[in-house]
ZARO-728095 format. One record per residue (C-alpha): x, y, z. Coordinates in Angstrom, 1 decimal, always signed. Layout:
REM residues N
+--------+--------+--------+
!     px !     py !     pz !
+--------+--------+--------+
!      X !      Y !      Z !
...
+--------+--------+--------+
This chain:
REM residues 451
+--------+--------+--------+
!     px !     py !     pz !
+--------+--------+--------+
!  -23.2 ! -124.4 !  +32.4 !
!  -25.0 ! -125.5 !  +29.3 !
!  -23.8 ! -129.0 !  +28.0 !
!  -23.1 ! -129.7 !  +24.4 !
!  -23.5 ! -133.0 !  +22.7 !
!  -19.6 ! -133.2 !  +22.7 !
!  -19.6 ! -133.1 !  +26.7 !
!  -22.5 ! -135.8 !  +26.9 !
!  -20.7 ! -139.2 !  +27.9 !
!  -22.3 ! -142.0 !  +25.6 !
!  -22.7 ! -145.3 !  +27.0 !
!  -22.1 ! -146.8 !  +23.5 !
!  -19.5 ! -146.2 !  +21.2 !
!  -20.6 ! -143.5 !  +18.7 !
!  -19.6 ! -145.4 !  +15.4 !
!  -21.5 ! -147.3 !  +12.8 !
!  -20.4 ! -150.7 !  +11.8 !
!  -22.2 ! -153.1 !   +9.3 !
!  -21.2 ! -156.8 !   +8.9 !
!  -21.2 ! -158.4 !   +5.5 !
!  -24.4 ! -160.6 !   +6.3 !
!  -26.6 ! -157.9 !   +6.7 !
!  -29.3 ! -158.4 !   +7.7 !
!  -27.8 ! -161.0 !  +10.4 !
!  -28.9 ! -164.3 !  +11.2 !
!  -30.5 ! -163.3 !  +14.3 !
!  -32.6 ! -160.5 !  +12.8 !
!  -33.5 ! -163.0 !  +10.1 !
!  -34.8 ! -165.3 !  +12.4 !
!  -36.8 ! -162.9 !  +14.3 !
!  -38.6 ! -161.7 !  +10.9 !
!  -39.6 ! -165.1 !  +10.6 !
!  -41.0 ! -165.7 !  +14.1 !
!  -42.7 ! -162.3 !  +13.6 !
!  -44.6 ! -163.3 !  +10.3 !
!  -46.6 ! -166.0 !  +12.4 !
!  -47.7 ! -163.7 !  +15.3 !
!  -47.7 ! -160.1 !  +14.4 !
!  -50.3 ! -158.4 !  +12.0 !
!  -49.1 ! -157.9 !   +8.4 !
!  -50.7 ! -154.6 !   +8.5 !
!  -47.7 ! -153.7 !  +11.0 !
!  -45.1 ! -152.6 !   +8.7 !
!  -41.4 ! -152.0 !   +9.5 !
!  -39.0 ! -150.0 !   +7.5 !
!  -35.7 ! -151.3 !   +8.5 !
!  -35.2 ! -155.3 !   +8.6 !
!  -33.0 ! -155.4 !  +11.7 !
!  -34.0 ! -156.0 !  +15.4 !
!  -32.8 ! -153.5 !  +18.0 !
!  -30.7 ! -154.7 !  +21.1 !
!  -29.2 ! -151.5 !  +22.2 !
!  -29.4 ! -147.8 !  +21.6 !
!  -27.6 ! -144.5 !  +22.9 !
!  -27.0 ! -141.1 !  +21.6 !
!  -27.0 ! -141.2 !  +17.8 !
!  -26.0 ! -145.1 !  +17.7 !
!  -28.6 ! -148.0 !  +17.4 !
!  -27.2 ! -151.7 !  +18.0 !
!  -29.1 ! -154.7 !  +16.5 !
!  -29.1 ! -158.1 !  +17.7 !
!  -26.3 ! -159.3 !  +15.3 !
!  -23.8 ! -156.6 !  +16.5 !
!  -24.2 ! -154.2 !  +13.6 !
!  -24.3 ! -150.3 !  +14.6 !
!  -26.1 ! -147.6 !  +12.6 !
!  -26.3 ! -144.1 !  +12.9 !
!  -29.6 ! -143.2 !  +13.9 !
!  -31.2 ! -140.3 !  +11.7 !
!  -34.7 ! -140.9 !  +12.7 !
!  -35.0 ! -140.8 !  +16.3 !
!  -38.0 ! -143.4 !  +16.3 !
!  -39.7 ! -140.5 !  +14.4 !
!  -38.8 ! -137.7 !  +16.4 !
!  -39.0 ! -139.2 !  +19.6 !
!  -35.6 ! -139.9 !  +21.3 !
!  -34.5 ! -136.2 !  +21.0 !
!  -32.6 ! -136.9 !  +24.3 !
!  -31.3 ! -140.0 !  +23.0 !
!  -32.9 ! -143.4 !  +23.5 !
!  -31.4 ! -144.2 !  +26.9 !
!  -30.5 ! -140.6 !  +28.4 !
!  -29.6 ! -141.4 !  +32.1 !
!  -31.6 ! -138.9 !  +33.7 !
!  -34.7 ! -140.2 !  +31.8 !
!  -33.6 ! -143.9 !  +32.9 !
!  -32.7 ! -142.9 !  +36.4 !
!  -36.4 ! -141.1 !  +36.7 !
!  -38.4 ! -144.2 !  +35.1 !
!  -36.5 ! -146.7 !  +37.7 !
!  -37.3 ! -144.7 !  +40.6 !
!  -41.0 ! -144.4 !  +39.6 !
!  -41.2 ! -148.1 !  +38.8 !
!  -40.1 ! -148.8 !  +42.2 !
!  -43.1 ! -146.8 !  +43.6 !
!  -46.0 ! -147.4 !  +41.8 !
!  -46.7 ! -148.2 !  +37.8 !
!  -50.2 ! -147.0 !  +37.8 !
!  -53.3 ! -145.8 !  +39.8 !
!  -55.2 ! -144.1 !  +37.2 !
!  -55.1 ! -140.2 !  +37.8 !
!  -58.9 ! -140.1 !  +37.7 !
!  -59.4 ! -142.2 !  +40.8 !
!  -56.0 ! -141.7 !  +43.0 !
!  -54.0 ! -138.6 !  +41.4 !
!  -50.4 ! -138.1 !  +42.0 !
!  -48.0 ! -135.1 !  +41.9 !
!  -46.2 ! -136.3 !  +38.5 !
!  -49.0 ! -135.2 !  +36.5 !
!  -49.7 ! -132.2 !  +38.1 !
!  -45.7 ! -131.1 !  +37.8 !
!  -45.7 ! -132.1 !  +33.9 !
!  -48.8 ! -129.9 !  +33.7 !
!  -46.9 ! -127.1 !  +35.3 !
!  -44.0 ! -127.6 !  +32.8 !
!  -46.1 ! -127.7 !  +29.7 !
!  -47.8 ! -124.3 !  +31.0 !
!  -44.6 ! -122.6 !  +31.2 !
!  -43.0 ! -123.9 !  +28.1 !
!  -45.9 ! -123.5 !  +25.7 !
!  -46.5 ! -120.1 !  +23.9 !
!  -48.4 ! -117.3 !  +25.3 !
!  -48.5 ! -115.6 !  +29.0 !
!  -52.3 ! -116.2 !  +29.2 !
!  -53.6 ! -118.7 !  +31.7 !
!  -53.4 ! -122.2 !  +30.6 !
!  -54.6 ! -125.8 !  +31.6 !
!  -53.2 ! -129.1 !  +30.4 !
!  -54.6 ! -132.7 !  +29.9 !
!  -52.3 ! -135.8 !  +29.5 !
!  -53.1 ! -138.7 !  +27.1 !
!  -51.1 ! -141.8 !  +25.8 !
!  -50.6 ! -140.6 !  +22.2 !
!  -50.6 ! -138.2 !  +19.4 !
!  -53.8 ! -139.0 !  +17.7 !
!  -55.3 ! -139.1 !  +21.2 !
!  -54.2 ! -135.6 !  +21.9 !
!  -55.3 ! -134.4 !  +18.4 !
!  -58.9 ! -136.2 !  +19.1 !
!  -59.3 ! -134.2 !  +22.5 !
!  -58.3 ! -130.9 !  +21.2 !
!  -61.0 ! -131.1 !  +18.7 !
!  -63.4 ! -132.2 !  +21.4 !
!  -62.7 ! -129.2 !  +23.4 !
!  -62.9 ! -126.8 !  +20.6 !
!  -66.3 ! -128.1 !  +19.3 !
!  -67.9 ! -127.7 !  +22.9 !
!  -66.3 ! -124.6 !  +23.8 !
!  -67.5 ! -123.0 !  +20.4 !
!  -70.8 ! -124.8 !  +20.1 !
!  -69.9 ! -125.4 !  +16.2 !
!  -69.0 ! -128.7 !  +14.4 !
!  -66.7 ! -128.1 !  +11.2 !
!  -63.1 ! -128.5 !  +11.6 !
!  -60.7 ! -127.4 !   +9.1 !
!  -57.3 ! -129.2 !   +8.1 !
!  -54.8 ! -128.6 !   +5.3 !
!  -53.4 ! -130.5 !   +2.5 !
!  -50.5 ! -132.7 !   +3.2 !
!  -51.4 ! -133.0 !   +6.7 !
!  -51.2 ! -135.8 !   +9.2 !
!  -52.6 ! -135.9 !  +12.4 !
!  -53.1 ! -139.6 !  +13.1 !
!  -54.7 ! -143.0 !  +12.7 !
!  -57.6 ! -143.0 !  +14.7 !
!  -61.0 ! -142.5 !  +12.9 !
!  -61.3 ! -138.5 !  +13.4 !
!  -57.4 ! -138.3 !  +13.0 !
!  -57.7 ! -140.4 !   +9.5 !
!  -60.4 ! -138.0 !   +8.7 !
!  -57.8 ! -135.0 !   +9.4 !
!  -55.1 ! -136.7 !   +7.6 !
!  -54.7 ! -136.0 !   +4.0 !
!  -52.7 ! -139.1 !   +2.6 !
!  -55.0 ! -142.1 !   +1.5 !
!  -52.2 ! -145.0 !   +1.4 !
!  -51.5 ! -146.5 !   +3.7 !
!  -53.2 ! -144.4 !   +6.5 !
!  -56.9 ! -144.0 !   +5.1 !
!  -57.4 ! -146.7 !   +2.1 !
!  -60.5 ! -148.9 !   +3.0 !
!  -60.7 ! -147.8 !   +6.4 !
!  -63.8 ! -145.4 !   +6.1 !
!  -66.4 ! -144.1 !   +6.6 !
!  -64.6 ! -141.2 !   +8.4 !
!  -65.9 ! -138.6 !  +10.8 !
!  -68.0 ! -135.9 !   +9.3 !
!  -67.5 ! -132.2 !   +9.3 !
!  -63.6 ! -132.1 !   +8.8 !
!  -62.8 ! -129.8 !   +5.4 !
!  -59.6 ! -129.7 !   +3.4 !
!  -58.1 ! -126.4 !   +2.6 !
!  -54.8 ! -125.7 !   +0.5 !
!  -51.3 ! -125.5 !   +2.2 !
!  -48.7 ! -123.2 !   +1.7 !
!  -46.1 ! -125.6 !   +0.1 !
!  -43.5 ! -123.0 !   -1.4 !
!  -41.6 ! -125.6 !   -3.7 !
!  -45.0 ! -126.8 !   -5.1 !
!  -47.0 ! -123.5 !   -5.7 !
!  -48.2 ! -122.7 !   -9.0 !
!  -47.5 ! -119.3 !   -8.5 !
!  -43.8 ! -119.3 !   -7.2 !
!  -44.4 ! -115.5 !   -6.1 !
!  -47.3 ! -116.2 !   -3.6 !
!  -46.5 ! -114.7 !   -0.1 !
!  -47.6 ! -116.7 !   +3.2 !
!  -50.2 ! -114.1 !   +3.7 !
!  -51.6 ! -114.5 !   +0.1 !
!  -51.5 ! -118.4 !   +0.7 !
!  -53.5 ! -117.8 !   +3.7 !
!  -56.0 ! -115.5 !   +2.1 !
!  -56.6 ! -118.2 !   -0.5 !
!  -57.4 ! -120.7 !   +2.2 !
!  -59.6 ! -118.1 !   +4.3 !
!  -61.6 ! -117.4 !   +1.1 !
!  -62.3 ! -121.0 !   +0.5 !
!  -63.5 ! -121.6 !   +3.9 !
!  -65.9 ! -118.8 !   +4.0 !
!  -67.3 ! -119.7 !   +0.5 !
!  -67.4 ! -123.5 !   +1.5 !
!  -67.9 ! -123.5 !   +5.1 !
!  -68.7 ! -120.2 !   +6.7 !
!  -66.4 ! -118.9 !   +9.2 !
!  -68.9 ! -118.5 !  +12.0 !
!  -69.6 ! -122.4 !  +11.3 !
!  -66.0 ! -123.6 !  +12.0 !
!  -65.2 ! -124.8 !  +15.5 !
!  -61.2 ! -125.2 !  +14.9 !
!  -58.5 ! -124.7 !  +12.5 !
!  -56.0 ! -127.5 !  +13.0 !
!  -52.5 ! -127.2 !  +11.2 !
!  -48.7 ! -128.8 !  +11.7 !
!  -46.8 ! -125.7 !  +11.8 !
!  -44.2 ! -127.7 !  +10.0 !
!  -46.0 ! -130.5 !   +8.2 !
!  -44.5 ! -134.0 !   +9.2 !
!  -45.4 ! -137.3 !   +7.2 !
!  -46.8 ! -134.7 !   +4.4 !
!  -43.1 ! -133.9 !   +3.3 !
!  -41.5 ! -131.7 !   +6.1 !
!  -43.5 ! -128.7 !   +4.4 !
!  -42.5 ! -125.2 !   +6.1 !
!  -45.2 ! -123.0 !   +4.9 !
!  -44.4 ! -119.3 !   +3.4 !
!  -43.4 ! -116.8 !   +6.2 !
!  -46.6 ! -115.0 !   +7.3 !
!  -49.0 ! -117.9 !   +6.5 !
!  -49.5 ! -119.4 !  +10.1 !
!  -49.8 ! -115.5 !  +11.5 !
!  -52.4 ! -114.8 !   +9.0 !
!  -54.6 ! -117.8 !   +9.7 !
!  -54.4 ! -117.4 !  +13.5 !
!  -55.3 ! -113.6 !  +13.4 !
!  -58.1 ! -114.6 !  +11.1 !
!  -59.5 ! -117.3 !  +13.5 !
!  -59.3 ! -115.2 !  +16.5 !
!  -61.3 ! -112.6 !  +14.9 !
!  -63.9 ! -115.3 !  +14.1 !
!  -64.1 ! -117.0 !  +17.5 !
!  -62.4 ! -120.1 !  +15.7 !
!  -60.1 ! -122.4 !  +18.0 !
!  -56.5 ! -122.4 !  +16.4 !
!  -55.0 ! -125.6 !  +17.2 !
!  -51.1 ! -125.9 !  +16.5 !
!  -50.3 ! -129.9 !  +16.0 !
!  -46.7 ! -130.0 !  +17.5 !
!  -46.7 ! -133.8 !  +18.0 !
!  -43.6 ! -134.1 !  +15.6 !
!  -42.0 ! -130.2 !  +15.7 !
!  -42.2 ! -129.9 !  +19.5 !
!  -39.6 ! -130.2 !  +22.1 !
!  -36.6 ! -128.4 !  +20.7 !
!  -36.8 ! -130.5 !  +17.4 !
!  -36.9 ! -127.2 !  +15.4 !
!  -34.7 ! -125.0 !  +17.6 !
!  -37.5 ! -123.6 !  +19.4 !
!  -39.6 ! -125.4 !  +22.3 !
!  -42.0 ! -125.1 !  +19.6 !
!  -42.5 ! -124.6 !  +15.9 !
!  -44.7 ! -121.8 !  +16.0 !
!  -42.5 ! -119.7 !  +18.1 !
!  -40.4 ! -119.1 !  +14.8 !
!  -43.1 ! -116.5 !  +13.8 !
!  -44.6 ! -115.5 !  +17.2 !
!  -48.0 ! -117.4 !  +16.9 !
!  -49.9 ! -118.2 !  +20.3 !
!  -52.1 ! -121.0 !  +19.5 !
!  -55.4 ! -121.5 !  +21.4 !
!  -54.6 ! -125.2 !  +22.0 !
!  -51.5 ! -127.0 !  +21.2 !
!  -51.0 ! -130.6 !  +20.9 !
!  -47.9 ! -132.6 !  +21.9 !
!  -46.5 ! -136.1 !  +22.3 !
!  -43.3 ! -137.8 !  +20.7 !
!  -40.4 ! -135.9 !  +22.2 !
!  -41.8 ! -135.0 !  +25.2 !
!  -41.0 ! -138.2 !  +27.4 !
!  -37.8 ! -139.9 !  +26.1 !
!  -39.5 ! -142.5 !  +24.6 !
!  -42.2 ! -143.4 !  +27.0 !
!  -45.7 ! -143.0 !  +25.8 !
!  -47.2 ! -139.7 !  +26.8 !
!  -49.1 ! -136.7 !  +24.9 !
!  -50.8 ! -133.6 !  +26.0 !
!  -52.9 ! -130.6 !  +25.1 !
!  -52.2 ! -127.4 !  +26.7 !
!  -54.3 ! -124.2 !  +26.0 !
!  -56.5 ! -121.2 !  +27.2 !
!  -58.1 ! -122.0 !  +30.6 !
!  -61.4 ! -120.7 !  +29.5 !
!  -61.5 ! -123.4 !  +26.7 !
!  -60.3 ! -126.4 !  +28.7 !
!  -62.3 ! -125.6 !  +31.6 !
!  -65.5 ! -125.2 !  +29.7 !
!  -65.5 ! -129.0 !  +29.5 !
!  -67.5 ! -130.6 !  +32.2 !
!  -66.0 ! -133.0 !  +34.9 !
!  -65.3 ! -136.1 !  +33.6 !
!  -65.5 ! -135.1 !  +30.0 !
!  -61.7 ! -135.5 !  +29.6 !
!  -59.3 ! -138.3 !  +30.5 !
!  -58.3 ! -142.0 !  +30.0 !
!  -57.2 ! -144.7 !  +32.1 !
!  -53.6 ! -144.4 !  +31.0 !
!  -53.6 ! -141.0 !  +30.3 !
!  -50.7 ! -139.3 !  +32.3 !
!  -49.4 ! -142.5 !  +33.3 !
!  -47.0 ! -141.9 !  +36.3 !
!  -43.8 ! -143.5 !  +35.1 !
!  -44.2 ! -141.4 !  +31.8 !
!  -44.6 ! -138.6 !  +33.7 !
!  -41.4 ! -138.9 !  +35.4 !
!  -39.9 ! -139.7 !  +32.3 !
!  -41.4 ! -136.2 !  +30.7 !
!  -40.0 ! -134.3 !  +33.6 !
!  -36.6 ! -135.9 !  +33.2 !
!  -36.3 ! -135.3 !  +29.5 !
!  -37.3 ! -131.6 !  +29.8 !
!  -34.6 ! -131.4 !  +32.4 !
!  -32.1 ! -132.8 !  +30.1 !
!  -33.3 ! -130.5 !  +27.2 !
!  -32.5 ! -127.5 !  +29.1 !
!  -29.4 ! -128.9 !  +30.6 !
!  -28.0 ! -129.8 !  +27.5 !
!  -29.5 ! -126.7 !  +25.7 !
!  -31.0 ! -128.5 !  +23.0 !
!  -32.6 ! -125.7 !  +21.2 !
!  -29.0 ! -124.4 !  +20.4 !
!  -28.0 ! -127.7 !  +19.6 !
!  -31.1 ! -128.1 !  +17.1 !
!  -30.0 ! -125.0 !  +15.4 !
!  -26.4 ! -125.9 !  +15.4 !
!  -27.5 ! -129.3 !  +13.6 !
!  -29.4 ! -127.3 !  +11.1 !
!  -26.3 ! -125.0 !  +10.1 !
!  -24.3 ! -127.8 !   +9.9 !
!  -26.4 ! -130.1 !   +8.1 !
!  -28.1 ! -127.5 !   +5.5 !
!  -24.8 ! -126.5 !   +4.1 !
!  -23.8 ! -129.9 !   +3.1 !
!  -27.3 ! -130.5 !   +1.9 !
!  -27.6 ! -127.3 !   -0.1 !
!  -24.1 ! -128.0 !   -1.8 !
!  -25.0 ! -131.4 !   -2.7 !
!  -28.3 ! -130.1 !   -4.2 !
!  -26.1 ! -127.4 !   -6.4 !
!  -24.5 ! -130.4 !   -8.0 !
!  -27.6 ! -133.1 !   -8.0 !
!  -30.5 ! -131.9 !  -10.3 !
!  -32.5 ! -134.9 !   -8.7 !
!  -32.6 ! -132.9 !   -5.5 !
!  -35.6 ! -130.3 !   -6.0 !
!  -35.8 ! -128.8 !   -2.9 !
!  -33.9 ! -128.7 !   +0.6 !
!  -35.9 ! -127.3 !   +3.5 !
!  -36.6 ! -127.5 !   +7.4 !
!  -35.7 ! -125.9 !  +10.6 !
!  -33.4 ! -127.1 !  +13.4 !
!  -33.0 ! -131.0 !  +13.3 !
!  -36.3 ! -131.3 !  +11.1 !
!  -34.8 ! -131.3 !   +7.8 !
!  -36.0 ! -132.9 !   +4.3 !
!  -34.6 ! -133.1 !   +0.8 !
!  -37.4 ! -133.7 !   -2.1 !
!  -36.1 ! -135.9 !   -4.6 !
!  -37.6 ! -135.5 !   -8.5 !
!  -36.9 ! -136.4 !  -11.9 !
!  -34.0 ! -134.6 !  -12.9 !
!  -34.8 ! -131.5 !  -14.9 !
!  -38.5 ! -131.2 !  -13.5 !
!  -40.4 ! -131.5 !  -10.3 !
!  -42.0 ! -134.8 !  -11.2 !
!  -41.7 ! -136.6 !   -7.8 !
!  -39.0 ! -139.6 !   -7.8 !
!  -40.3 ! -142.1 !   -5.1 !
!  -38.3 ! -144.7 !   -6.6 !
!  -35.0 ! -142.9 !   -6.1 !
!  -35.9 ! -142.1 !   -2.5 !
!  -36.6 ! -145.9 !   -1.7 !
!  -33.4 ! -146.6 !   -3.5 !
!  -31.5 ! -144.0 !   -1.4 !
!  -32.8 ! -145.1 !   +1.9 !
!  -31.9 ! -148.7 !   +1.3 !
!  -28.5 ! -147.8 !   +0.2 !
!  -28.0 ! -145.8 !   +3.5 !
!  -29.3 ! -148.8 !   +5.5 !
!  -26.6 ! -151.2 !   +3.9 !
!  -24.0 ! -148.7 !   +5.1 !
!  -25.3 ! -148.4 !   +8.4 !
!  -27.5 ! -145.2 !   +8.2 !
!  -31.0 ! -145.1 !   +9.1 !
!  -33.1 ! -142.7 !   +7.3 !
!  -36.8 ! -142.1 !   +6.8 !
!  -38.7 ! -140.9 !   +4.0 !
!  -42.2 ! -139.2 !   +3.8 !
!  -44.2 ! -136.9 !   +1.5 !
!  -47.3 ! -137.1 !   -0.3 !
!  -45.5 ! -138.2 !   -3.3 !
!  -43.2 ! -140.5 !   -1.4 !
!  -40.2 ! -138.7 !   -2.7 !
!  -39.2 ! -137.2 !   +0.5 !
!  -36.0 ! -138.1 !   +2.7 !
!  -36.6 ! -136.5 !   +6.2 !
!  -33.8 ! -136.2 !   +8.8 !
!  -34.6 ! -136.1 !  +12.6 !
!  -31.5 ! -137.1 !  +14.3 !
!  -31.2 ! -137.3 !  +17.8 !
!  -30.4 ! -133.8 !  +19.3 !
!  -27.5 ! -135.2 !  +21.4 !
!  -26.1 ! -136.7 !  +18.4 !
!  -22.1 ! -135.6 !  +18.0 !
!  -21.0 ! -133.5 !  +15.1 !
!  -18.8 ! -136.3 !  +13.9 !
!  -21.6 ! -139.0 !  +13.6 !
!  -23.9 ! -136.6 !  +12.1 !
!  -21.2 ! -135.6 !   +9.2 !
!  -20.5 ! -139.3 !   +8.9 !
!  -24.2 ! -140.1 !   +8.0 !
!  -24.9 ! -137.0 !   +5.8 !
!  -21.5 ! -138.3 !   +3.9 !
!  -23.3 ! -141.8 !   +3.7 !
!  -26.6 ! -140.1 !   +2.4 !
!  -24.7 ! -138.0 !   -0.1 !
!  -22.8 ! -140.7 !   -1.5 !
!  -26.2 ! -142.9 !   -1.9 !
!  -27.7 ! -140.1 !   -4.0 !
!  -25.0 ! -139.7 !   -6.0 !
!  -24.7 ! -143.5 !   -6.7 !
!  -28.4 ! -143.9 !   -7.6 !
!  -29.3 ! -140.6 !   -9.2 !
+--------+--------+--------+
C-alpha cells in the first residue's frame, strides 16, 4: 500500500525550537574555526552547524530545531536520513567503498542504469552513464551531443543555471557569484530568450510564440544546422523557479528533432518526484534526447547521471566517458534505496499534495500583499517573487530580510533568481502537513512584518 508522509516514522521530533541565543555558542565557535581553514569563497546562507536531520527537521549543534524548506537544494527529497537509504549505505560500506567501475565493475551501477532507463521519459532504447555532480552530468551530455552530431554550437537560455565548471559557467546566465572574474569561458555557447511569463513584455505571448522567438534568433545568429544541442531546465532553478508558458518546451523539442539537434533536459533540480512527476518534462509530454540528473537521485549521496537515446550514447568510443568516482558503489546503493522509497511513499502524489496545500496559502497571501509579484511552481518546487509594491521592480532587500526573519523563527528557506528576489520552497517530500503549514505561517508572518 502506498505510504503517506503521515505514516512515516520519524526518528526526530518534528517540531521547530529556537533558543534565545541564536546562533548558539557552538555554532559561533565553529564559525571562528572555519575562518582560518575554509576558503572565504565557500559561503553558507545559514550561520548554524548541523548535528542531525530527519524528515522535515534539522537539529543544530546548540540544540535548535529548524523546519527544513530547502532539502539541501532539492537533494534530500526522501529525508536526510531515510532508513532505507541509511541501511543500504551501511550494507554497501561493509563490502567495499570503491573499485572504479572502469576497472572492476559491479552490479549496483548496472542496477541504477536499469532504473533510470525505466523511469525517464520515452519507450525508446536508452543508455545511462553515472557521474558525481550535476555539472559533470551536463558537461558529458554536451560532449555526447557534439560527438554524435559533429557540430559545435550549444544553445542555452536566459536565467539558466547549469553549474560551476568552465563549460557549465558558460551555459549559466547569472554573473555574480557564479561567473564574475572566472573567465574566459568555453566557446560556442549561445544564449536565447527564455519564456518567463511574469516578466514578458507582451503578457499575452504564448509558449509556442516564445519558442518561435528563440528559434528565429537561433536560425539568424547561428544556423540550425550548426547547433549540436539545446539545453534547458524544464523549470529553471537558480534563475528563479521559472515555469515556461505551456507549449514552449514541446515547440523547442519538435524543432530540435527536425533539425537533428540533441535536445537536453537539465533535470538536476527538478527531477525525482520534485514537481509531482518523475521528471518535469513529463508535465507536457516532452521526451528529451538526453536527460541530466543529480540532487534527489541518491538521498544525499553524491551521484549524477545522463540517460539518453542509445544511438547517441553508444556513438562515443570506449573510454570516452567515465571518471574515477562516477557511479561509486555506495552512492549507487543509496540511489536504489532512494528510488525505492520514492515509490513506496508515493512521493509524486505527495509532491502534488504539497503543491495544493502550499499554493492555496501563498496565493491568498499574495492577494493581500502587493510586494508579492508572482507565485509559481509545480509540486514541491514553488516560488514567491518579491517586488517593490505597485511595480515589477525586483526587491532583493526584502527577500533577504524575509529569509533572515524566518531563520530566527526556526525556518530555513532559500532564495534565488537572476535579480535575487525570489524565495524558493523545496521541502523534503516526506515533510508532514503540520510541519509544512507551520513553516508557511512563519513565512507569511515574515513577509507581512517586513513589507
